[in-house]
ZATISE-660774 format. One record per residue (C-alpha): residue in three letters; y, x negated, z. Coordinates in steps of 0.5 Angstrom, whole numbers, padded with zeros to 4 digits, always signed. Example, Ala and Ser with C-alpha at 12.3 -4.5 7.8 and 13.67 -1.06 7.14 Angstrom:
2
Ala-0009-0025+0016
Ser-0002-0027+0014
! end
This chain:
347
Met-0050-0006+0011
Asp-0051-0014+0012
Arg-0052-0015+0020
Ile-0054-0021+0024
Thr-0059-0019+0030
Leu-0058-0023+0036
Glu-0062-0023+0042
Asn-0059-0025+0049
Glu-0063-0025+0056
Glu-0057-0023+0060
Phe-0056-0016+0058
Glu-0059-0011+0053
Gly-0060-0015+0048
Arg-0061-0014+0040
Asn-0054-0014+0039
Asn-0051-0014+0032
Ala-0046-0018+0029
Tyr-0044-0015+0022
Val-0042-0019+0016
Leu-0037-0016+0012
Glu-0035-0020+0005
Asp-0030-0019+0000
Glu-0034-0022-0006
Ser-0028-0021-0011
Gly-0024-0026-0007
Ala-0018-0022-0008
Gly-0016-0021+0000
Asp-0013-0026+0005
Asp-0019-0024+0010
Asp-0025-0025+0005
Leu-0030-0026+0011
Ala-0030-0022+0017
Leu-0035-0020+0023
Val-0035-0014+0027
Asp-0037-0017+0034
Thr-0040-0024+0035
Gly-0045-0024+0040
Ile-0045-0027+0047
Ala-0043-0034+0048
Thr-0050-0037+0050
Pro-0053-0043+0046
Asp-0059-0039+0043
Thr-0054-0033+0041
Arg-0049-0039+0038
Ala-0055-0042+0034
Gln-0057-0035+0032
Leu-0050-0033+0029
Arg-0049-0040+0026
Glu-0056-0039+0023
Gly-0055-0032+0020
Leu-0048-0035+0017
Ala-0051-0041+0014
Glu-0056-0037+0010
Arg-0051-0033+0007
Gly-0047-0040+0006
Tyr-0042-0040+0011
Asp-0040-0043+0018
Phe-0036-0041+0024
Ala-0030-0044+0020
Asp-0030-0040+0014
Val-0029-0033+0018
Asp-0022-0030+0017
Ala-0022-0024+0021
Ile-0026-0022+0027
Val-0026-0014+0029
Leu-0028-0013+0036
Thr-0031-0006+0038
His-0029-0008+0046
Phe-0029-0014+0051
His-0036-0014+0054
Pro-0038-0021+0053
Asp-0044-0019+0049
His-0040-0017+0043
Ala-0034-0022+0044
Gly-0037-0028+0047
Leu-0036-0032+0041
Ala-0030-0030+0038
Gly-0026-0036+0041
Glu-0030-0041+0039
Ile-0030-0038+0032
Gln-0023-0037+0032
Ala-0022-0045+0034
Ala-0026-0047+0028
Gly-0022-0044+0023
Gly-0017-0040+0026
Ala-0020-0033+0025
Thr-0015-0027+0026
Val-0019-0023+0032
Tyr-0017-0016+0033
Val-0019-0012+0039
His-0016-0005+0042
Glu-0009-0007+0046
Ala-0013-0004+0053
Asp-0018-0010+0052
Ala-0014-0015+0049
Pro-0012-0018+0056
Leu-0019-0019+0058
Val-0021-0022+0051
Glu-0015-0027+0052
Gln-0018-0028+0059
Asp-0011-0027+0062
Pro-0011-0030+0069
Asp-0008-0024+0072
Ala-0012-0019+0068
Val-0019-0022+0070
Glu-0017-0023+0077
Asp-0015-0015+0077
Phe-0021-0014+0074
Glu-0025-0017+0079
Arg-0021-0015+0085
Arg-0023-0008+0082
Arg-0030-0009+0081
Arg-0031-0011+0089
Glu-0027-0006+0091
Ser-0031-0001+0087
Leu-0038-0004+0090
Glu-0035-0003+0097
Arg-0032+0004+0095
Trp-0039+0006+0092
Gly-0043+0004+0099
Val-0047-0002+0096
Pro-0050-0005+0101
Asp-0049-0013+0103
Glu-0055-0015+0100
Pro-0055-0012+0093
Arg-0048-0013+0093
Asp-0049-0021+0094
Glu-0054-0021+0089
Leu-0050-0018+0083
Leu-0044-0022+0085
Gly-0049-0028+0084
Phe-0051-0026+0078
Leu-0044-0025+0075
Glu-0042-0032+0078
Ala-0048-0035+0074
Ala-0047-0032+0068
Asp-0039-0034+0068
Gly-0040-0038+0062
Ile-0042-0032+0057
Thr-0035-0030+0056
Gly-0034-0036+0052
Glu-0027-0039+0050
Pro-0020-0036+0051
Val-0018-0032+0045
Asp-0011-0031+0041
Val-0012-0024+0040
Thr-0008-0019+0035
Pro-0008-0012+0039
Ile-0009-0006+0035
Ser-0009+0002+0037
Asp-0012+0008+0035
Gly-0010+0010+0028
Asp-0009+0003+0025
Val-0012+0001+0019
Leu-0015-0006+0018
Glu-0016-0009+0011
Val-0022-0014+0012
Gly-0028-0017+0008
Gly-0026-0012+0003
Arg-0026-0006+0007
Arg-0021-0001+0010
Leu-0023+0000+0017
Glu-0019+0006+0021
Thr-0019+0004+0028
Val-0021+0010+0033
His-0020+0009+0040
Ala-0027+0012+0044
Pro-0026+0010+0051
Gly-0031+0012+0056
His-0036+0006+0056
Ala-0030+0001+0056
Ala-0023+0003+0056
Gly-0021-0001+0050
Leu-0028+0001+0046
Cys-0026+0003+0039
Cys-0030+0006+0033
Phe-0028+0003+0026
Glu-0029+0008+0020
Gln-0030+0005+0013
Leu-0025+0009+0009
Asp-0026+0010+0002
Gly-0021+0011-0004
Asp-0014+0008-0004
Gly-0010+0013+0000
Gly-0009+0021+0001
Asp-0015+0025+0003
Glu-0020+0019+0005
Ser-0027+0020+0007
Ala-0031+0016+0012
Ala-0038+0017+0012
Glu-0040+0011+0016
Ala-0037+0007+0022
Phe-0038+0002+0026
Val-0039+0004+0033
Gly-0040-0001+0038
Asp-0043+0002+0045
Ala-0040+0009+0044
Val-0047+0011+0041
Leu-0053+0007+0042
Pro-0060+0009+0038
Val-0065+0008+0044
Tyr-0061+0007+0051
Thr-0055+0011+0053
Pro-0049+0007+0054
Asn-0047+0006+0061
Val-0041+0010+0064
Gly-0037+0008+0070
Gly-0040+0001+0072
Ala-0039-0002+0065
Asp-0031-0002+0066
Ile-0029+0000+0073
Arg-0022+0001+0070
Val-0023+0007+0066
Glu-0020+0013+0070
Arg-0025+0020+0070
Pro-0030+0016+0065
Leu-0035+0021+0064
Glu-0030+0026+0062
Lys-0027+0021+0057
Tyr-0034+0019+0055
Leu-0036+0026+0053
Thr-0029+0027+0049
Thr-0031+0021+0045
Leu-0038+0024+0044
Arg-0035+0030+0042
Gln-0031+0027+0037
Ile-0036+0023+0034
Ala-0040+0029+0033
Glu-0034+0033+0030
Cys-0034+0027+0025
Asp-0041+0028+0022
Tyr-0042+0021+0019
Glu-0048+0020+0015
Arg-0049+0014+0018
Ile-0047+0009+0024
Trp-0047+0002+0026
Pro-0048+0001+0033
Gly-0047-0005+0037
His-0055-0006+0039
Arg-0061-0005+0035
Asp-0062-0001+0028
Pro-0057+0004+0025
Ile-0057+0011+0027
Glu-0058+0016+0021
Asp-0056+0022+0024
Pro-0050+0021+0029
Thr-0048+0028+0030
Glu-0055+0029+0033
Arg-0055+0023+0037
Ala-0048+0024+0040
Leu-0050+0031+0042
Thr-0057+0029+0045
Ile-0053+0024+0049
Ala-0048+0029+0052
Met-0054+0033+0053
His-0057+0027+0057
His-0051+0027+0061
Arg-0051+0035+0063
Glu-0058+0034+0065
Arg-0056+0028+0070
Thr-0051+0032+0072
Glu-0056+0037+0075
Asn-0060+0031+0078
Val-0054+0029+0082
Leu-0053+0036+0084
Glu-0060+0036+0087
Ala-0059+0029+0090
Leu-0053+0032+0094
Arg-0057+0038+0096
Glu-0063+0034+0098
His-0059+0029+0102
Gly-0053+0032+0104
Pro-0046+0028+0104
Ala-0048+0022+0100
Asp-0044+0016+0097
Pro-0045+0014+0090
Trp-0050+0008+0092
Thr-0055+0013+0095
Val-0054+0018+0089
Ser-0056+0012+0085
Ala-0062+0011+0089
Asp-0064+0018+0088
Leu-0063+0017+0080
Phe-0066+0010+0079
Gly-0070+0008+0084
Asp-0069+0000+0086
Leu-0064-0004+0082
Ala-0063-0011+0080
Gly-0058-0016+0076
Ile-0053-0012+0073
His-0056-0005+0074
Ile-0053-0006+0081
Leu-0047-0005+0078
His-0049+0000+0073
Gly-0053+0005+0077
Pro-0048+0007+0082
Gly-0042+0006+0077
Glu-0046+0012+0073
Ala-0047+0016+0079
Tyr-0040+0015+0081
Ala-0038+0017+0074
His-0042+0024+0075
Leu-0039+0025+0082
Asp-0032+0024+0080
His-0033+0029+0075
Leu-0036+0034+0079
Arg-0030+0033+0084
His-0025+0034+0079
Glu-0028+0040+0077
Gly-0028+0043+0084
Val-0035+0042+0085
Val-0035+0037+0091
Glu-0030+0034+0095
Leu-0030+0027+0097
Glu-0029+0025+0105
Asp-0030+0018+0108
Gly-0033+0015+0102
Glu-0038+0021+0101
Tyr-0039+0027+0096
Arg-0040+0034+0099
Leu-0042+0040+0095
Leu-0037+0045+0097
Asp-0042+0051+0096
Pro-0050+0048+0096
Asp-0053+0055+0095
Arg-0048+0056+0089
Ala-0052+0056+0082
Phe-0047+0052+0077
Asp-0045+0053+0070
Leu-0047+0047+0067
Asp-0045+0049+0060
Gly-0038+0049+0063
Leu-0039+0043+0067
Val-0042+0039+0061
Pro-0040+0042+0055
Val-0045+0041+0049
Pro-0043+0044+0043
Ala-0049+0046+0038
Pro-0048+0041+0032
Asp-0047+0047+0027
Ser-0042+0051+0031
Glu-0035+0053+0031
Thr-0034+0049+0037
Val-0036+0042+0034
Ser-0031+0043+0028
Asp-0025+0046+0031
Ala-0025+0043+0038
! end
């Protein structure tokens, strides 16, 4: 797979922009990108250089397929589109944010501020986070005229047929794109672009990365199970290197969330009723920058899951174990099927 590796200092870095080229010239969208990187001077220069090495510039890009709205994936889409009129595809849930619709952006920022307050984030770290976000405001790039897509839509771009697979959790509109073989009928998808649904080193943040997602942990666990069931031969993530055993990696991340659930339960046993900020301090220690959002967001995702499972109750902003002495069935709370079990193939 032809990819351009892009750095950024704002987030995790080592983003991937995948170059899809139809050398036959038979299609309308002969050159396509999957994700674009963040809208900063260094990343822009890296993407331009990577395209130039292949004989292209921004104006030559016919289509852009975005895995989700986060600026380290979508930031340069508007500039590329302005240069050559590229069609930009993104899931309908994320489309208003990529378009930078004022009402959608205002609603998102309002929800984020309300979440920080609800999670118990103190004034000083909250101000630090908001200052960080304000300073990074330009990374979202230019507004985009998007073509919204939904689960099951098939895109024909860059000589590939990509089937859209909605994979929410990390973001409301995150999608994987399966590469279909054949011209129809019983098509197989041995590989997929997965954005931040599964990453090779880090575990994608759940809860803080997109505060619009309701029951984020449950949705993300469902996404992981679906990826495991697909049994891809290889997947192409939004960051770092390809994942050669996607099923194992998806189940490893699910197991990580089971272990984190146990850590959250232990934090509540130790502290008594606690808000997400207190639990996140127990899980992650001191936080800075974007992690002031991601840390309590992750704690919230687990606490919210436990509340819906009837393990804790929420009162006056704090979560309390209903039965502190109970030994919980973690298999039931965070199910992680074995890779070769019937649960994986039949779920």
